[in-house]
C-alpha angles and dihedrals in degrees: 000000000000122000108235139172127204138174132210088212100059143000126242107276093012132113121288109242121242091252088071094048114100097227095041109041112332094204123145111246128250109261130184128183137187141175098050112174125256111274095040108147100171143352136235129198129203137178116203133177109206091182098064111122094243104099088241106051124241132276112221099173140005124181127170139173095045105163116255093242092061115092102165141046116201121228108277094022092134115107094354116041108028118135117269111277096022116130128203119210132216112281124210086266084073102251140070120268137056117317112195129225112296111162118173112269112269094008093120130242119333126203120229111199117197110196128188114202124203103217129204095217134059093231135025116209096248135124137197088262093060121104128230088261091058091048089048092049091053092045091051090067098040108037117120094175140342135209126193141193122190132203130179134225132181128193098211094190120117117278 
């Protein structure tokens, strides 16, 4: 069985809806996943923009310690409706929780990759103060499989 992730809000390669744009809705998207490998004890979710003009991309969302029996996050789950035990890390906006798309005006289209990780431990050693890099470091050593879906968004205003 193949590990996959889907969203009811957008298709892979399609446009990110306004509800996931920081200035227009700033709600985490609905995500569903299936086909996690045997031995999965928890899940983690990240949203990363590799096109941000930072030299290191931009973390928009990090969530870990989602129980293994959870296979969906509803739209707007960030900060309010996450499963018990889940922990959100600090985004590059400087605080925990989902931070919607916010590319600089006129910078061109940015990709927003939502990745679900099947994790081999019930709990990663992460806190709400940890950055995306710390989440990524912990995931590097505990990922059994990963599945991603990517959407694009462009702020066509003048830079």
